[in-house]
C-alpha positions as CSV (number, residue, x, y, z in Angstrom):
1,M,0.0,0.0,0.0
2,G,2.8,2.4,0.8
3,I,4.5,2.0,-2.5
4,I,1.3,2.7,-4.4
5,L,0.5,5.8,-2.3
6,Y,4.1,7.0,-2.8
7,L,3.7,6.5,-6.6
8,M,0.4,8.3,-6.6
9,L,1.7,11.3,-4.7
10,F,5.1,11.7,-6.3
11,G,4.8,10.0,-9.7
12,V,7.9,7.8,-9.1
13,F,8.6,4.6,-7.2
14,P,10.3,5.0,-3.8
15,F,13.0,2.5,-4.7
16,D,14.7,2.9,-8.0
17,A,17.0,0.1,-9.1
18,K,18.4,-1.7,-12.2
19,N,17.4,-5.2,-11.1
20,E,15.3,-7.2,-8.6
21,D,18.2,-7.9,-6.3
22,D,19.1,-4.2,-6.1
23,I,15.4,-3.3,-5.4
24,Q,15.2,-5.9,-2.6
25,Y,18.4,-4.5,-1.0
26,K,17.1,-0.9,-1.2
27,I,13.8,-1.8,0.3
28,V,15.5,-3.4,3.3
29,K,18.5,-1.1,3.7
30,D,18.3,2.3,2.0
31,P,16.6,5.1,3.9
32,L,13.3,6.4,2.4
33,K,13.8,9.6,0.4
34,F,11.2,12.0,-0.9
35,P,11.5,14.1,-4.1
36,N,12.4,17.8,-3.3
37,K,10.3,19.3,-6.0
38,I,7.0,18.0,-4.6
39,T,5.7,18.9,-1.1
40,I,3.0,17.0,0.7
41,S,1.5,17.6,4.2
42,K,3.3,16.5,7.4
43,S,0.6,13.9,7.9
44,G,1.2,12.6,4.4
45,Y,4.9,12.1,5.2
46,T,4.0,10.5,8.5
47,L,1.7,8.0,6.8
48,L,4.2,7.1,4.1
49,N,7.0,6.6,6.6
50,A,4.7,4.4,8.7
51,L,3.6,2.3,5.6
52,L,7.1,2.0,4.3
53,E,8.8,1.2,7.6
54,K,11.8,-1.1,7.1
55,N,11.0,-3.2,10.3
56,Q,8.0,-5.2,9.5
57,T,7.0,-5.5,13.1
58,L,6.8,-1.7,13.4
59,R,5.1,-1.1,10.1
60,V,1.5,0.0,10.4
61,D,-1.3,-2.0,9.1
62,T,-3.5,-0.4,6.4
63,N,-6.4,-0.7,8.8
64,D,-4.8,1.6,11.3
65,N,-6.3,5.0,11.9
66,L,-3.4,6.8,10.3
67,F,-5.5,7.1,7.1
68,D,-8.1,8.9,9.0
69,V,-5.6,11.6,10.2
70,W,-4.2,12.0,6.7
71,Y,-7.7,12.2,5.0
72,N,-9.0,14.6,7.6
73,D,-5.8,16.8,7.3
74,E,-6.1,17.0,3.6
């Protein structure tokens, strides 16, 4: 869900790579970066960071109320 939302908001994928192994590495190891030319709300950044959390045990579920905060903020 986080990758799709990132793509919808920024128009690019959050992890750009040449091959599948490189993508897997970036998903697990590289810090999440946001394009400088597009600005979204603080709650949007919070939601994306929560959905794309590296540690699966800390990653929010799509049923969590973070969506309510983001929708209401927007």
